[in-house]
N, C-alpha and C positions, 0 to 999 in steps of 0.2 A: 504494500500500500504506500501511497505517496501523496503529495500535494499537487493538484492540477492548477494550471495557470490559464486564465481566460482574459481576453481583451476584446476590443471592438475594432472594426476595420479602419477607424481613423488613426490607428497606430502606424498605418502604412508600412507594415513589415513585409519584406519580400516573402513570397510563399515558401521558398526553400528554407529561409531562416526560421519562420514559424514552425515548419515541420521538423527541422533539425532540433529545435528546443522543446518540441512537444506542446506548443502554445495553441490553444483553441481560440479562433477568431470569429466573433459574432458580427455579421455584416450589417451596416446601416442600409438605408434605402435611398435611391436616387430616382427622381421622376422628371422625365421630359414630357410635358403635357399629360397625356393619358398613359404613356409608357413608363412602367416602373421596373427598376432593376435592383438587384442586390449588389452592393458595392464590391467590386473586385470579382464578381461572379457572372452577373448577367450582361456586363458590358466591359470590354477591355479598355485600358486607360487611353490608348492612342485614339480609339474610336470616340471615347468620351470627349477628349479635348478638341477633336475635329468638330463634333456636334456643338460643343460649348461656344465655339467661334462662329458657327453657321446659324444656330438657332436665334430667333428674334427675342425669345424670353429666357431668362435664367432658369435652370432646373431647380427643383426644390429637393430638400433632403428630409429624412425623418429617422428617428431612432428605432432600434429593434423593439419589438413588443415585449411586454412582461412575460407573455407565454413563451416566446422564443428563448429568453434567458432561462426561464424555469425548466424548459425541456433540456437545454444544454447542461444545466446544473444536475438535474436528475440522472442523466446519462453518465456524467463524470463521477458522481458520487457512488455509482455502482462499482467503480474500479479504483477510487481514490478515497482517502480518509478525510480530505478537506479540499477547499477551493479558495484561491485568491483571485478575485476578479478586478481588473485594473483598467481604469477608463479615462476618457477625455474629460476635460473640465466641464463641470456642471453649468458654468456660465456660457459655454459655447454650444452645448447640446443637452437634451434631456436623457441621453443614453444611460448615464449612471443612475438616474431615478428608476428607469425600467429595470436595471440590474438589481438595485436594492429591493424593489418590490418582488422581482422574480425570486431572489434569494430568500426573502421573508416567507414566500409561499412554500418553498421547499425545505427550508431550515429555520423554522419559527424561532428557535431560541438562539440563533446566531452562533452556534458553536462550531459549525463546519464550513460556513461560507463567509468570507470577508470581502466586501466591496469597497473599492478605494477610488475616490476622486483625486486624480493626480494634479489637477490644475494645469495640465499640459494637453497637448494635442500633437498629432502627426509624429515626426521622427523622435523627439524627446520622449514621448509616451512609449514609442516602440522600444527605445533603449531601456527605459525603466522596466518594461515587461521582460526584456531579455535578462536583466539583472535578477528579476524574480524567478525566472525559469532556471537560471544557473543555481540559485539558492535551493530551489526545490529539487533540482537534479543532484545536488550534493547530499540530499537526505534530510534537509532542514524540515522542522515541523511547521505548523501553521503560523505560530507567533514569530518564529524566526524568519519565515518568508516575508511576513508583513513588515518586520524590522528591516529587511533588505530593501523592500520597496520604499519605505520611509527614508532610508539613508540615500537611496538613488534619487528620490524626489528632491532632497535637500541639495544635492550636488548637480542637478540637471539644469540645463539652460538651452535656449533656442534663439537664433537670430535668423530672420528671413527677409527676403526682398521680393517685392512684387512689381510687375511692370506698371500696374495701375491699381488704385484703390477702388476702382469701379465695382469689382466683384464683392469685396468686403462690405462696401456701402449698400449695394443692392441686396445682399444677403443678410444684412443686419448684424454683421460680426465686426464692425469697425472698432468698437470698444474705445479705449483711450487714444487710439491712433487717429481719432476724428480731428485732432489738431493739424493733421497733414492736409485736410480737405482744401484749405485755401490755396495751396500750391499743387493741387492734384495733377495738373497737366505739365508741371515743370520739374518734378522730382521722380526719383526711383526710390521709394520709401524703404527703409529698413525698420522692421518691427521685431518685438519680442513678445513673450507672454508674461504678464505680471498679475498676480492674484487671479489667474484663470482667464484673463482677457487680453486682447491685443493692446500693445502699448508702443508708442513711438521711440525710436532709438536715434536715428539720423535721417537726413534727407538729402543725399547726394543728388547732384543735378543730372548725372548721366548714369547709365547702366555700368559702364566701365569703372567709374568712380565708386559706385555702390559695391561692386565686387571687391575692389581694393579695400574699402572700409570693412566689409564683411570679413575678409581675410584677417585684417588687423584685430578685429574684435575677438576672433577665434584664437589667434596667436596669444593675445593677452590673457586668455582664460586657461591656457595649458598649465600643468599637464592633465591628461585625461585617462580615465579608465575605458571610456568608449567615445567614439567620434563617428558621426554619420552625416552624409549630405543627401538631400533629396531635391527633386526637380519635378516640374510638370512636363515640359516639352523640350528642354535644352540639354540633352544628355552630354554632348561633347563639352559644353561649358563646365558641367559638373566634374567630368573626368579631369579636365585641366586644373580645376580648383583643388581636387583631391591630390594631384601631383604637387601642387604648390604648398599644400598643408602636410606633406609627408614628414617633414622635420618635426612636427608636433603630434604626429599620429601615435596612438597607443600600439602596443605590440600586435594586437589583432588587426591592425590596419583600419582603413576607413570603409564603412559600409555605405553603399550607394543604393538609394531607393527612389522609386517614382511615386509622386504624390497621387493618391487615389482619387476617385470621382467625388466623394463627399467633401474632402478638404479642398480639392481642386475647384469645386463649385464656388468657393469663397476666395481662393487665392488667385485663380485664373491662369491662363497660359503665360509662360515666361517666368513663373515664380520659382524661387530657389531658396533653400534654407539649410542651415547647419545646426544640428543638435548634438549635445555632448553631455557626458557625465564626468565631472571633474574627479580627480583623485581625492580631493578634500573639499569641504564646504566653505572653507575660508575665502 
């Protein structure tokens, strides 16, 4: 018996990484008009980004149902002694609320399932989940895995850049980054997540300058236990950035991941970000 690790599809974990670590991913939903897809299952990322640019209306997203989480938990508890379910910020999605309710229905006294709102999303969420899976894989019990998650949360950080704030604004996820709106057409914004919502960091005038600033921010935060870069549409740009960050990369190297449909709905084409877990929280 062991501890199972669950997350949602906004963690943007590559499928092979999730499988390697035994992580169960519960997908959110994406809807173009009357067409609904499971994130990462019903529509591939390249098709999604093509449609995102072609469609006249922004797609909508929704969290997994309480029943979907309950079904996942019931199945996992048949083979594991406990579950740690790790999710996107509750300020960005109602996903963690569905997870909490699903857990309550399966494990009323809360002794077998722990649900955690990380205050993060996308790649830093994915890295936190990987830390949890490593802890569980080492034989840690429920409380020890929760402790590993909390430690990773304290040491996690994200910096991202978007071509435009248009998608964050339309999707209602602009958060504290609304201060950028006045210069919307003039900057390539760099944002982070603070207290679970988008927050401004810098506003370089060009994409090239934004990439330089992003690299500087990451270098200043080293050393790392984990480092990852994600992208929506510009793979070559990310591979170049990974090479430039090789001197601060942890022993395991840099994980590269494509931003999925749910997060991509709000970040848009051309978005790019770096997530990491530092060696210490200082």
